[in-house]
N, C-alpha and C positions, 0 to 999 in steps of 0.2 A: 612204703616210704612215709606216707602220711601218718601212719600209726606210730612210727618211730619218732617223728617230729612231735606228735601230740604227747607221747610219753615224756620226751625231753622237756617240753613246755610245762607239763604238769609237775614233773619233778622239780624243775626250777621254781615254779610257783609255790610248791610245798616248802621248799627250802627258804624262799623269801618270807613265806608266812611264819615259819618257825622262828626265823631270826628276828622278825619284827612283830611278834605276837602281842607285845605290850602296847606298841603304837597302834596296831590294828584294833585292839579292844578298848582303846581310850574312848571314853564317853563324850559324845557331842550332842548338840541340839539339832534335830532333823526336822525341817519344816517342809511339808509336802503341799502346802497351800490350803488344804482343807483340814489338815490335822497337824499337830505339832508334837513331836516326840522329844522327850528329854532323856538323856543318858543312853542314846543309841550308838552302837559301835559302827560309825560311818566307814571306817577303813575296812572292816570285815564285810559290810554290805557291798562296797565297791569291788572287793576281791571276789566275792561270790558272784557278782554280776559279770565280771570278766571271765570267770570259770564257765558260767552258763553260756556266754557268747562264744567262747572257744569250742565248747562241745557242740553247740548248735552249728557253727561253721563246719566242724569236722563231719557231722552227719549230713549236712547239706552237700558238701563236696562228694561224699560217698554216693548219695542218691544221684547227683549229676553224672558221676562216673558210670553208675549202673545204667542210666538212661542212654548214655553214649554207646555203651557196649551192646545194649538192646537194639539201637538203631543200626549199628554195624552188623549185627547178626541178621537182622531183617534184610538189609541190603545184600548181604552175602547169599541169603536164601533166594532173593529175587534174581540175582546174577546166575546162580546155579540153575534155577528153573529156565531162565532164558537160554543158557548154554545148552541144556538138554534139549529144549525145543528146537534150537537152531541145528544141533547135531542130527536130530532125527529128520528134519527137513532137508538138510544137506545130503544125508544118506539116501533118502528117497529120490532126490534129484539126480544124484550120481547113478543110481540104479536105472532110472528112466533114460538118462543119457547113454548108459552102456547098452541097454536094449535097443535104443534108437540107432546107435552107431553100428551095432551088430547087424541089424536089419538092413541098413544102408550099405554097409560094406559087403554083405552077402549079395545084395542087388547089384552092386558095382562089379563084384567078382564074377557074377554069372553072365555079365555082358549086357544086362538090361539097362544099365545106367547110362546116362548122357552127361555131357559137361554141365548141363543145367542142374542135374541132381547133385553133382559134386559141389557146385557153387551154393545150392540151397543148404546142403549139409554144412558147408563152411560157415554160411550165414547163421545157421541155427546154433552152431558151436560158439560163434562169437556172441550171439545174443545170450546164451546161457552163461558165458564167461562174464559179460557185463552185469547180468542179473546177480550172479554170485558176488562180484565185486561190490555192487550196490548194497547187498545185504550185509557184507562184512563192514562196509563203511557205516551203515546204520547201527550195527552192533557196537562199533567203536565209538560213535557219537553218543549212544545210550550210556555206555560205560563211563565215558568222560563226564557226562552230565551227572550221573549218580555218584561217582567217586570224587567229583570236584575238579 
């Protein structure tokens, strides 16, 4: 889109230059303070200055766009690494929970368990659930900070 606008501006500028070439080339006295030029085409100088500023702005906007894209890519890499880390941690916790539940249920099924063990098992499951919810909340806060 920026390129199309730049091309339209340059075409209009070229058309303006062609239609007013005699006025742009009309000689004027140009005083820069330390040197004085006579017969300088002031219109052409101003036109070329505008062209240089237009091109400078175009390239500056392109660099700003590239920086924004680089920041977005870096943020996405960070989020992907965090997601992978949390997925692996979550998987290991679920495996630990599964083995713990299997051992407790086997103990309860064989008649060795008491009501105290069942309460301890329930408390452990509640603690693991709270820990998991806390980690999800921390991930949510991190993503909200990073994404704005």
